[in-house]
C-alpha positions in Angstrom: -95.1 123.1 -94.9 -93.5 119.9 -93.6 -94.8 116.6 -95.0 -94.6 113.1 -93.6 -95.2 109.8 -95.4 -96.3 106.7 -93.5 -95.6 103.5 -95.5 -97.3 100.3 -94.3 -96.2 96.9 -95.6 -98.3 93.8 -96.3 -99.3 90.7 -94.4 -96.4 88.5 -93.4 -94.0 91.0 -95.1 -92.0 94.0 -94.0 -90.8 97.4 -95.1 -88.6 95.8 -97.8 -91.8 95.2 -99.8 -92.1 98.9 -100.6 -88.5 99.8 -100.4 -88.0 100.7 -104.1 -90.8 103.2 -103.8 -89.7 104.7 -100.5 -86.1 105.0 -101.9 -87.7 106.9 -104.9 -89.5 109.3 -102.6 -86.4 109.9 -100.5 -84.4 110.7 -103.7 -87.0 113.1 -105.0 -88.4 114.9 -101.9 -87.3 116.2 -98.5 -90.3 114.5 -96.8 -90.0 112.6 -93.5 -90.7 108.9 -94.4 -91.6 106.4 -91.8 -91.8 102.6 -92.4 -92.9 100.8 -89.2 -92.7 97.0 -89.0 -96.0 95.5 -87.8 -95.9 93.1 -84.8 -94.6 89.7 -85.7 -93.6 90.8 -89.2 -90.2 91.8 -90.8 -87.2 89.8 -92.1 -87.7 87.2 -89.4 -91.4 86.3 -89.0 -92.7 85.6 -85.4 -96.4 86.0 -86.0 -97.9 83.6 -83.5 -100.1 85.4 -81.0 -100.4 88.7 -82.8 -103.9 89.8 -84.0 -105.5 92.3 -86.4 -105.9 94.6 -83.4 -102.1 94.6 -82.8 -101.4 95.5 -86.4 -104.0 98.3 -86.4 -102.6 99.7 -83.2 -99.0 99.5 -84.5 -100.2 101.7 -87.5 -102.1 104.1 -85.3 -99.1 104.6 -83.0 -96.8 105.2 -86.0 -99.3 107.6 -87.5 -99.7 109.6 -84.3 -95.9 109.8 -83.8 -95.4 111.0 -87.3 -98.3 113.5 -87.2 -96.6 115.2 -84.2 -93.5 115.9 -86.3 -95.0 117.3 -89.5 -97.9 119.5 -90.8 -99.5 116.9 -93.0 -99.4 113.1 -93.4 -99.6 111.1 -96.6 -100.2 107.3 -96.2 -99.0 104.6 -98.6 -100.2 101.1 -98.0 -99.2 97.9 -99.8 -101.5 94.8 -99.8 -102.8 94.4 -96.2 -101.1 97.7 -95.6 -103.5 99.3 -98.1 -106.4 98.2 -95.9 -104.7 99.5 -92.8 -104.2 102.8 -94.7 -108.0 103.0 -95.3 -108.6 102.3 -91.6 -106.3 105.3 -90.7 -108.0 107.5 -93.3 -111.3 106.8 -91.5 -110.0 107.7 -88.1 -107.3 110.4 -88.6 -106.5 113.4 -90.7 -104.8 111.8 -93.7 -104.0 114.2 -96.5 -103.8 111.7 -99.4 -103.7 107.9 -99.8 -101.8 105.6 -102.1 -103.0 102.0 -102.3 -100.6 99.4 -103.8 -102.0 96.0 -104.6 -104.5 96.7 -101.8 -105.9 93.4 -100.4 -109.6 94.3 -100.3 -110.1 90.8 -101.9 -107.4 88.2 -101.9 -105.9 85.3 -103.7 -106.6 85.0 -107.4 -106.5 81.1 -107.7 -105.9 81.2 -111.5 -102.7 83.4 -111.2 -101.4 81.4 -108.2 -101.8 78.2 -110.2 -99.9 79.8 -113.1 -97.1 81.0 -110.7 -96.8 77.6 -109.1 -96.7 75.8 -112.5 -93.8 78.1 -113.3 -92.1 77.2 -110.0 -92.6 73.5 -110.6 -91.1 73.8 -114.1 -88.1 75.7 -112.7 -87.7 73.2 -109.9 -87.7 70.4 -112.5 -84.9 72.3 -114.4 -83.0 72.8 -111.2 -83.3 76.5 -111.4 -85.5 77.1 -108.3 -82.9 78.8 -106.1 -82.7 81.6 -108.7 -86.5 82.2 -108.7 -87.3 85.4 -106.9 -91.0 84.4 -106.4 -90.1 81.1 -104.9 -87.5 82.5 -102.5 -89.9 85.2 -101.4 -92.8 82.8 -100.6 -90.9 79.7 -99.4 -90.1 81.5 -96.1 -93.7 82.6 -95.7 -95.2 79.2 -96.3 -93.1 77.8 -93.5 -93.6 80.6 -91.0 -97.1 82.0 -91.2 -99.5 80.3 -88.8 -103.1 79.6 -89.9 -104.3 81.8 -87.0 -102.5 84.8 -88.5 -104.1 84.3 -91.9 -107.5 84.2 -90.2 -106.6 87.5 -88.4 -105.7 89.0 -91.8 -109.1 88.1 -93.2 -110.7 89.5 -90.1 -108.9 92.8 -90.6 -110.1 93.0 -94.2 -113.7 92.4 -93.1 -113.4 94.9 -90.2 -112.3 97.7 -92.5 -114.6 97.1 -95.4 -117.6 99.1 -94.1 -115.2 102.2 -94.0 -114.7 102.3 -97.7 -117.9 104.4 -98.3 -116.6 107.0 -95.8 -113.3 107.7 -97.5 -113.4 111.0 -99.4 -109.8 112.1 -99.5 -107.7 112.0 -102.7 -106.5 108.4 -103.5 -104.2 106.8 -106.0 -104.7 103.0 -106.6 -102.0 100.9 -108.3 -102.7 97.3 -109.3 -100.9 94.7 -111.3 -103.0 92.6 -113.7 -101.0 89.5 -113.1 -101.3 89.7 -109.3 -101.6 86.2 -107.9 -102.5 87.2 -104.4 -105.0 90.0 -105.0 -107.3 89.6 -108.0 -106.7 92.6 -110.2 -110.5 93.5 -110.4 -110.2 94.3 -106.7 -108.7 97.7 -107.6 -111.8 98.5 -109.6 -114.0 97.4 -106.7 -112.1 99.7 -104.3 -112.2 102.6 -106.8 -116.0 102.3 -107.1 -116.5 102.0 -103.4 -114.5 105.0 -102.3 -116.6 108.2 -102.4 -113.6 110.5 -103.1 -114.0 112.8 -106.0 -110.2 112.8 -106.6 -109.3 109.2 -107.3 -107.0 107.6 -109.9 -106.7 103.9 -110.9 -103.5 102.7 -112.6 -103.3 99.2 -113.9 -99.9 97.7 -114.7 -100.4 95.2 -117.5 -97.5 92.9 -116.4 -97.5 93.8 -112.7 -97.6 91.0 -110.1 -98.3 91.4 -106.4 -95.0 92.9 -105.4 -95.7 95.8 -107.6 -92.8 98.0 -106.4 -90.4 95.4 -107.9 -92.0 95.2 -111.3 -90.1 96.3 -114.4 -92.6 99.2 -115.2 -92.7 100.5 -111.6 -90.8 103.7 -112.5 -93.7 104.7 -114.8 -96.1 104.9 -111.9 -93.5 106.0 -109.3 -93.4 109.4 -111.0 -97.1 109.6 -111.5 -97.8 108.9 -107.8 -95.2 111.5 -106.8 -97.0 114.1 -108.9 -100.3 113.1 -107.3 -98.8 113.4 -103.8 -97.2 116.8 -104.5 -100.3 118.1 -106.3 
């Protein structure tokens, strides 16, 4: 039986956000792995004018194209991509779901303040250019229109009523130090989804870009076991 995996990145990001995990899947399976870039997203952000509907349609088209090539489709979604993954699960025949830092709620102000205090301290000590978090977000702060952020919030609200209809197997991974998605969001999602087969994994030191955290190989193997099971 042929298997396809559709991997959906986050808001204002690109496939690079989940690349360590997709590389792991490619190394350990012969599955067909697709990583579409949502409209306006990617290495160079051009988000003006694109809406939640564009991003959902991008994901639908990618899902349909993949479903034509394989017998079953697994969907992995990171951050906003996790919400889009739930949207697909409501509308299409998705075999299993993996939700990474899924943005059902967003922005933990406490953690953001901590992160920015750390950035300020590093800037003071002239070490900012070496700070991965700063480099990752500096580009976003300068290139994400407010209208796009409003569309992101609209998408989250649009999909929320679907949670209670999702009954397929799901694996949720969440970092406790996530500064974008409050970590209790994962418990909220776990409780809302009606699936009988669901797992919730908390990374004690995990931040938002969970695929880049030091302990990611722990859950990479567990998620692969779940997807193969």
